[in-house]
C-alpha positions as CSV (number, residue, x, y, z in Angstrom):
1,M,-30.2,-8.0,-13.5
2,N,-30.9,-6.3,-16.5
3,Q,-33.3,-8.7,-18.8
4,L,-31.2,-7.7,-21.5
5,L,-27.8,-8.4,-20.0
6,A,-29.0,-11.5,-19.6
7,R,-29.5,-12.4,-22.5
8,Y,-25.6,-12.4,-23.0
9,I,-25.4,-15.7,-20.6
10,P,-26.0,-18.1,-22.8
11,L,-23.1,-16.2,-25.4
12,C,-20.8,-16.4,-22.3
13,E,-20.9,-20.0,-22.2
14,F,-20.8,-20.5,-26.1
15,L,-17.3,-18.4,-26.4
16,G,-15.9,-20.1,-22.9
17,A,-16.8,-23.3,-25.0
18,M,-14.8,-22.2,-28.3
19,F,-12.2,-20.4,-27.4
20,G,-10.8,-22.9,-24.6
21,A,-9.6,-23.0,-20.7
22,Q,-6.8,-20.4,-21.3
23,T,-9.9,-17.7,-22.4
24,E,-11.8,-15.6,-19.9
25,I,-15.5,-14.8,-20.8
26,A,-16.6,-12.0,-18.3
27,L,-19.8,-10.3,-17.7
28,H,-20.6,-7.0,-15.5
29,D,-23.7,-5.3,-14.6
30,V,-22.6,-2.2,-14.3
31,E,-25.9,-1.1,-12.6
32,D,-23.9,-3.0,-9.7
33,P,-20.5,-1.9,-9.6
34,A,-19.6,-3.1,-5.8
35,H,-20.5,-7.3,-7.0
36,S,-20.7,-5.9,-10.7
37,L,-19.3,-10.0,-12.0
38,V,-22.7,-12.0,-12.7
39,K,-21.1,-14.8,-15.3
40,L,-17.4,-15.5,-15.2
41,V,-16.5,-18.6,-17.5
42,H,-12.9,-19.9,-16.8
43,P,-12.4,-18.6,-13.4
44,Y,-9.0,-19.6,-12.7
45,V,-7.8,-17.2,-15.6
46,S,-7.8,-14.3,-13.3
47,G,-8.5,-15.7,-10.5
48,R,-11.9,-13.7,-9.7
49,R,-15.2,-14.8,-8.3
50,E,-18.8,-13.6,-9.8
51,G,-20.0,-11.7,-7.7
52,A,-16.3,-9.4,-7.8
53,P,-16.5,-5.2,-8.5
54,L,-16.1,-3.3,-11.6
55,P,-12.6,-3.1,-12.7
56,D,-11.8,0.8,-12.6
57,H,-10.7,0.6,-16.2
58,L,-14.2,-0.3,-16.9
59,A,-15.8,2.8,-14.7
60,E,-13.9,5.3,-16.4
61,L,-15.2,4.3,-19.8
62,V,-19.0,4.4,-18.0
63,E,-17.7,8.1,-16.7
64,H,-16.6,8.8,-20.0
65,P,-18.0,7.2,-22.9
66,D,-16.8,9.0,-25.3
67,Q,-13.4,6.7,-25.0
68,L,-14.7,3.6,-26.0
69,G,-16.3,3.4,-29.2
70,D,-17.5,0.2,-30.6
71,Y,-15.5,-1.6,-28.1
72,R,-11.9,-1.6,-26.8
73,S,-9.5,-5.0,-27.6
74,G,-5.7,-5.1,-27.6
75,Y,-4.9,-4.0,-23.8
76,P,-3.4,-5.6,-21.2
77,T,-4.5,-6.3,-17.6
78,K,-3.3,-8.5,-14.7
79,S,-4.6,-11.7,-13.1
80,L,-4.8,-11.7,-9.4
81,D,-2.0,-13.5,-9.1
82,G,0.2,-11.5,-11.4
83,R,0.0,-12.9,-15.1
84,T,-0.5,-10.7,-17.8
85,L,-4.1,-11.0,-19.5
86,Y,-4.6,-9.5,-22.9
87,S,-7.9,-8.2,-22.9
88,G,-10.6,-6.8,-25.0
89,A,-14.7,-5.3,-23.3
90,Y,-17.4,-5.2,-25.5
91,P,-20.1,-2.6,-24.0
92,I,-23.6,-3.8,-24.0
93,R,-26.0,-1.0,-24.2
94,E,-29.7,0.3,-23.7
95,G,-30.4,2.8,-26.0
96,E,-27.5,5.5,-25.4
97,R,-26.6,4.1,-21.9
98,I,-24.2,1.0,-21.2
99,I,-25.5,-1.1,-18.9
100,G,-22.8,-3.9,-19.1
101,F,-19.8,-5.5,-20.6
102,L,-18.8,-8.0,-21.9
103,C,-15.1,-9.0,-21.7
104,V,-12.9,-11.5,-22.8
105,N,-9.1,-12.0,-21.0
106,R,-6.4,-14.3,-22.3
107,D,-3.6,-15.7,-20.5
108,I,-0.7,-15.5,-23.0
109,S,2.0,-17.0,-20.7
110,A,2.0,-20.2,-22.6
111,F,2.6,-18.2,-25.7
112,R,5.3,-16.4,-23.7
113,T,6.8,-20.3,-22.6
114,L,7.0,-21.1,-26.4
115,E,8.4,-18.2,-27.5
116,D,11.3,-17.9,-25.1
117,A,11.8,-22.0,-26.2
118,L,11.8,-20.8,-29.8
119,H,14.5,-18.7,-29.0
120,G,16.6,-20.4,-27.1
121,L,16.7,-23.7,-30.0
122,I,17.4,-20.5,-32.3
123,E,20.5,-19.6,-30.3
124,S,21.8,-23.2,-30.2
125,Y,22.2,-23.2,-34.0
126,I,22.7,-19.7,-35.1
127,P,23.5,-17.3,-32.1
128,G,23.8,-13.8,-31.8
129,G,23.2,-11.3,-35.2
130,A,19.5,-10.2,-35.7
131,D,18.4,-12.8,-33.2
132,D,19.7,-10.6,-30.3
133,Q,18.2,-6.8,-32.2
134,R,15.1,-9.3,-32.4
135,Q,15.3,-10.3,-28.2
136,R,16.0,-6.7,-27.2
137,R,12.2,-5.5,-29.0
138,L,10.7,-8.0,-27.5
139,D,12.3,-7.4,-24.2
140,M,11.3,-3.8,-24.0
141,V,7.7,-4.7,-25.1
142,R,6.8,-6.9,-22.2
143,S,8.5,-4.8,-19.9
144,Q,6.0,-1.9,-21.4
145,L,2.9,-4.4,-21.2
146,D,3.6,-5.7,-18.0
147,T,4.1,-1.7,-16.4
148,V,1.1,-0.5,-18.3
149,A,-1.0,-4.2,-16.4
150,A,0.4,-3.3,-13.4
151,E,-0.9,-0.4,-13.1
152,R,-4.6,-1.4,-13.9
153,H,-6.9,-2.6,-11.4
154,M,-5.8,-5.7,-10.2
155,A,-3.0,-4.1,-9.5
156,P,-1.8,-4.3,-5.7
157,A,-2.6,-1.5,-3.2
158,A,1.1,-1.0,-1.6
159,D,0.9,2.1,0.5
160,S,-1.6,-0.2,2.8
161,I,-1.6,-3.3,3.8
162,E,-5.0,-3.4,4.8
163,L,-6.4,-1.9,1.8
164,A,-4.3,-4.7,-0.1
165,V,-6.0,-7.1,2.0
166,R,-9.2,-5.6,1.9
167,D,-9.2,-4.8,-2.0
168,A,-7.7,-8.8,-2.5
169,C,-10.8,-10.1,-0.4
170,R,-13.1,-7.9,-2.5
171,L,-11.4,-8.7,-5.4
172,L,-11.9,-12.6,-4.8
173,G,-15.8,-11.7,-3.9
174,F,-16.2,-12.2,-0.1
175,E,-17.4,-8.5,1.8
176,D,-15.0,-6.8,3.9
177,L,-12.2,-9.3,5.6
178,D,-15.2,-12.9,6.5
179,I,-13.3,-14.8,4.1
180,P,-13.9,-18.9,4.7
181,V,-10.8,-21.2,5.9
182,D,-10.7,-23.1,3.3
183,E,-9.9,-20.0,1.0
184,R,-7.1,-18.4,2.6
185,L,-4.7,-19.8,0.3
186,R,-6.4,-18.1,-2.3
187,L,-6.1,-15.0,-0.6
188,L,-2.2,-15.5,1.0
189,S,-1.7,-16.1,-2.9
190,V,-3.1,-13.2,-4.0
191,L,-1.3,-10.9,-2.0
192,D,2.1,-12.5,-2.5
193,A,2.0,-12.3,-5.9
194,Q,1.2,-8.6,-5.1
195,G,4.6,-7.9,-3.3
196,V,2.8,-7.0,-0.1
197,F,4.5,-9.4,2.3
198,R,7.7,-7.8,1.0
199,I,6.7,-5.5,2.6
200,K,7.9,-4.9,6.8
201,G,6.0,-6.2,9.7
202,A,3.0,-7.7,6.9
203,V,2.8,-10.6,8.0
204,G,1.9,-10.0,11.7
205,E,-0.6,-7.3,10.2
206,V,-2.1,-10.0,7.8
207,A,-2.2,-12.4,11.0
208,R,-4.5,-9.5,12.9
209,L,-6.9,-8.4,10.0
210,L,-7.6,-12.3,9.2
211,D,-7.4,-13.0,13.4
212,I,-4.9,-16.3,12.9
213,S,-1.5,-16.8,14.2
214,E,1.6,-15.5,12.1
215,P,2.9,-19.4,12.1
216,T,-0.8,-20.3,10.5
217,I,0.3,-17.0,7.8
218,Y,3.8,-18.6,7.6
219,R,2.6,-22.1,6.4
220,G,0.0,-20.9,3.9
221,L,2.9,-18.7,2.1
222,R,5.4,-22.2,2.2
223,S,2.6,-23.9,0.6
224,V,1.3,-21.5,-1.9
225,R,5.3,-21.1,-2.6
226,R,5.5,-24.4,-3.1
227,T,2.6,-25.4,-5.7
228,R,3.8,-22.1,-7.7
229,Q,7.4,-23.3,-7.8
230,G,5.6,-26.3,-9.0
231,E,3.9,-25.4,-11.6
232,G,6.7,-23.4,-13.2
233,A,8.9,-26.4,-13.4
234,A,6.2,-28.3,-14.9
235,E,5.8,-25.4,-17.9
């Protein structure tokens, strides 16, 4: 790792401690784009791990630094399980050359849950009127945000089941399809959130690629979905 980039590791740890568990701090080394993620604080926000590749939108900024400015903030990305994140990227330069990025990804789903609850409370006392218009505007903004985020680097490869599986493995930090048994549920959770299993024949194809049985895939999916439903109920 570049020594200038290495100096940012303590800053990542400080920012993670300062901003809390729902804010992920990521440090990327652009000189190794296949394994650019060299430091990750609160990795459960996006679901990635250290060693993951450089996201496409950061690679584009390296190729076109004139589009970047001093930094970029307030843009949407997606977590591996489909949540919209509020993100920012600060380029780390050595002279004029970008050598890395310090990125911040915030999970804003809790704010959405709180806002929905507040909206329901308001409707209980003052139904209709201007609040309906506000809600329509909010729904429109959310839809636009999610549409943009779905096109970001964490979005699924819908045109190919095999490509989607390989991309998911790569984003989780594993080479090719060599994923440990105890990490399979994470992989299935990512693929399920990306909608891969809605594709006809996906269960059989994923089972073939991972060299496991289809019943194993179905059992894993049931476990993943029960867990997801339980988390939703808890919120």
